[in-house]
C-alpha positions in Angstrom: -11.4 -9.6 -147.6 -9.9 -10.1 -151.1 -6.5 -8.6 -151.9 -6.1 -5.0 -152.8 -3.2 -3.5 -153.9 -1.9 -0.9 -151.2 -1.7 2.6 -152.8 1.1 4.7 -152.1 -1.0 8.3 -152.2 -3.0 7.2 -149.4 -0.1 5.8 -147.5 -1.7 2.3 -147.5 -0.1 -0.2 -145.2 -2.7 -2.6 -144.0 -2.2 -4.6 -140.4 -2.7 -8.3 -140.9 -1.0 -10.2 -137.8 -3.8 -11.7 -135.9 -1.8 -11.0 -132.3 -1.7 -7.2 -133.0 -5.4 -6.9 -134.3 -6.4 -8.7 -131.3 -4.1 -6.7 -128.7 -5.9 -3.3 -130.3 -8.9 -4.2 -129.8 -8.4 -5.3 -126.3 -6.8 -1.9 -125.6 -9.8 -0.5 -127.1 -12.1 -2.6 -124.9 -15.0 -1.7 -127.1 -18.8 -2.6 -125.6 -22.0 -2.6 -126.8 -23.5 0.9 -127.6 -20.1 2.4 -127.8 -20.0 5.1 -130.9 -17.2 3.7 -132.6 -15.5 5.7 -135.7 -12.9 4.1 -137.7 -10.4 6.6 -139.8 -9.3 4.2 -142.8 -10.6 1.0 -142.6 -8.6 -0.5 -145.0 -9.2 -4.5 -145.3 -11.3 -4.6 -142.3 -8.6 -5.9 -140.1 -10.1 -4.0 -137.0 -13.4 -3.5 -138.5 -14.8 -7.0 -138.1 -13.4 -7.8 -134.7 -14.5 -3.9 -133.5 -17.9 -4.7 -135.2 -18.0 -8.0 -132.9 -18.0 -6.2 -129.8 -19.8 -3.1 -130.2 -22.3 -4.0 -132.9 -22.0 -0.8 -134.7 -19.6 1.5 -136.3 -18.6 4.4 -138.3 -16.2 4.7 -140.8 -14.7 7.2 -143.0 -12.6 5.6 -146.1 -11.2 7.8 -149.1 -10.4 4.8 -151.2 -13.5 3.8 -153.2 -12.7 0.3 -154.1 -12.0 -0.3 -150.5 -14.8 1.6 -149.4 -17.3 -0.7 -152.3 -15.8 -3.5 -150.4 -16.7 -2.9 -147.0 -20.3 -2.1 -148.2 -20.5 -5.4 -149.8 -19.2 -7.1 -146.8 -21.0 -5.3 -143.6 -25.1 -4.6 -143.9 -25.6 -0.6 -143.6 -27.5 -1.0 -140.0 -23.8 -2.3 -138.3 -21.3 -0.2 -140.5 -22.3 3.3 -141.7 -19.3 4.4 -143.9 -18.4 8.1 -145.3 -16.4 7.8 -148.5 -14.3 10.7 -147.5 -11.1 12.3 -146.9 -10.9 12.3 -142.7 -8.4 15.6 -143.0 -11.7 17.5 -144.4 -14.7 15.5 -142.2 -16.4 17.3 -139.7 -16.3 15.0 -137.2 -19.2 16.9 -135.2 -21.7 15.8 -137.5 -21.3 12.4 -136.1 -22.4 13.4 -132.4 -20.6 13.2 -129.2 -18.9 10.5 -127.1 -17.1 9.6 -130.3 -14.7 6.4 -129.5 -12.2 7.3 -132.4 -9.9 4.6 -133.8 -7.3 4.5 -136.9 -4.2 3.2 -138.4 -3.2 6.7 -139.4 -1.5 7.0 -142.8 2.0 8.3 -141.9 1.9 10.8 -144.5 -0.8 12.6 -143.0 -0.6 11.7 -139.2 0.4 14.9 -138.0 -1.9 17.3 -139.8 -4.7 14.5 -139.1 -4.4 14.7 -135.1 -4.2 18.8 -135.5 -7.3 17.8 -137.3 -9.0 15.7 -134.6 -7.8 17.9 -131.8 -10.1 20.8 -132.9 -13.3 18.2 -132.3 -12.0 17.2 -128.6 -15.2 18.2 -126.9 -16.7 15.4 -129.0 -14.3 12.8 -128.3 -14.4 10.3 -125.4 -11.0 8.6 -126.6 -8.6 7.8 -129.7 -6.8 5.0 -130.1 -4.4 6.0 -133.0 -1.5 3.9 -134.5 0.9 5.8 -135.9 4.8 5.8 -136.8 6.6 4.9 -133.6 8.6 8.3 -133.9 5.1 10.5 -134.1 4.2 8.7 -130.9 7.2 9.6 -128.9 6.5 13.2 -130.1 3.4 13.2 -129.0 4.3 11.6 -125.8 7.6 13.8 -125.2 8.8 16.0 -122.0 10.3 19.3 -122.2 13.9 19.5 -123.3 13.9 16.1 -124.9 14.9 15.8 -128.8 11.0 14.7 -129.6 9.2 17.5 -127.5 7.9 20.2 -130.3 4.8 21.7 -131.5 2.7 18.5 -131.9 3.6 17.2 -128.6 2.3 20.7 -126.7 -0.8 21.2 -128.7 -1.8 17.8 -128.0 -1.1 17.6 -124.6 -2.9 20.9 -123.9 -6.0 18.9 -125.0 -5.1 15.3 -124.0 -3.3 12.9 -121.7 -1.5 11.1 -124.1 -0.1 7.5 -123.4 2.1 5.0 -125.4 0.4 1.5 -125.2 2.6 -0.7 -127.4 4.6 -1.1 -130.4 3.7 -2.8 -133.5 6.7 -4.4 -135.6 6.7 -3.6 -139.4 6.2 -7.3 -140.2 2.8 -7.1 -138.9 1.8 -4.9 -141.8 1.3 -5.9 -145.7 3.3 -4.1 -147.7 5.4 -3.9 -144.5 6.8 -0.2 -143.9 10.5 0.8 -143.3 9.8 1.8 -139.7 8.1 0.6 -136.5 4.4 1.8 -135.6 3.1 2.3 -131.9 -0.4 2.4 -130.6 -1.5 5.7 -128.6 -4.2 6.4 -126.5 -5.5 9.9 -126.2 -8.2 10.9 -123.8 -9.7 14.7 -123.2 -8.2 16.4 -120.6 -12.1 17.6 -120.0 -12.3 19.8 -117.0 -8.6 19.5 -116.4 -7.7 21.0 -119.7 -5.9 24.8 -119.2 -7.9 27.5 -119.6 -6.8 29.2 -122.7 -7.7 33.0 -123.5 -7.6 32.7 -127.2 -6.9 29.2 -128.7 -5.6 30.9 -131.9 -3.0 33.1 -130.1 -1.6 30.0 -128.1 -1.2 28.3 -131.7 0.5 31.0 -133.0 2.7 31.4 -130.1 3.4 27.5 -129.9 4.2 27.5 -133.7 6.7 30.4 -133.6 8.4 28.9 -130.7 9.2 25.5 -132.6 9.6 27.5 -135.8 13.3 27.0 -135.5 14.7 25.0 -132.8 17.8 26.4 -131.0 16.3 29.8 -131.0 15.9 31.9 -128.0 12.3 33.0 -127.4 13.2 36.3 -127.4 14.0 36.0 -131.2 11.7 33.1 -131.9 8.6 34.8 -130.6 9.7 38.6 -131.6 6.8 39.0 -134.5 4.1 38.4 -131.5 5.8 40.0 -128.5 9.0 41.8 -127.0 11.1 40.6 -124.4 9.5 42.8 -121.9 6.0 40.6 -122.2 7.8 37.2 -122.2 9.4 38.4 -118.6 6.2 39.5 -117.5 4.6 36.2 -117.8 7.4 34.7 -116.3 9.5 33.5 -119.3 13.0 33.7 -119.3 13.6 35.7 -123.0 17.0 33.4 -123.4 15.2 30.3 -123.2 14.6 28.0 -125.9 10.9 26.8 -126.7 11.7 23.1 -126.2 12.7 23.9 -122.6 9.3 25.3 -121.5 6.9 23.1 -119.9 3.4 23.0 -121.7 2.3 25.2 -118.6 4.8 27.7 -119.5 3.1 28.2 -123.1 -0.6 28.6 -121.8 0.9 31.0 -118.9 2.6 33.0 -121.9 -0.3 33.1 -124.3 -3.0 34.1 -121.9 -0.7 36.8 -120.7 -0.7 38.4 -124.3 -4.2 37.6 -124.8 -4.6 39.7 -121.7 -2.0 42.7 -122.3 
């Protein structure tokens, strides 16, 4: 694909290093018949190799110029292209067993991950490249600096694993930070049962709204110290010290009250 001027408003940094392109494709290990969905194919660095292995691909591209080039380069029976914003896209319309792949724009990575998490029952797995610091938050353990709302919301739905680092020099233009590739696999039957997903999300958001706040103060608008104690949560504990299972237990306890 000929040169395309990267657009800051779309957070475009194009992967160009053949070594890392091959490494990502190997990690995904696409097979014929897989329902691959690529978010932001850009200059088709991954699109071509993925099509070689799987034969067919659905792509979502917000940049109309890049979409036009993709349409010109790949026949419609191999590449089904949606010119759309992935943040607004209804992934359930694509069916089930989706294998989502993407070099996600840094400026929308967290909102996009929250959006994709809503479709977990339609997904087989996700392989996403993000800013290294975001992947650290996705895979963090309790009581570590990176542990937060994103960690808990994702780990309630997915097994999350960091696969490898991708240096800034692998991109054009080179970003100011390193990237990392993460694999997310829906927990399926192992997913913790949530009595009220909206309440759970509210509790988690409140717990991490202001770090260093005790749970008593952080969730004061949702419940009192007695409700925390009944759920086995120390009101004096800080949100970042609680495990994912603690948040699940608290939300379910409040839903049953």
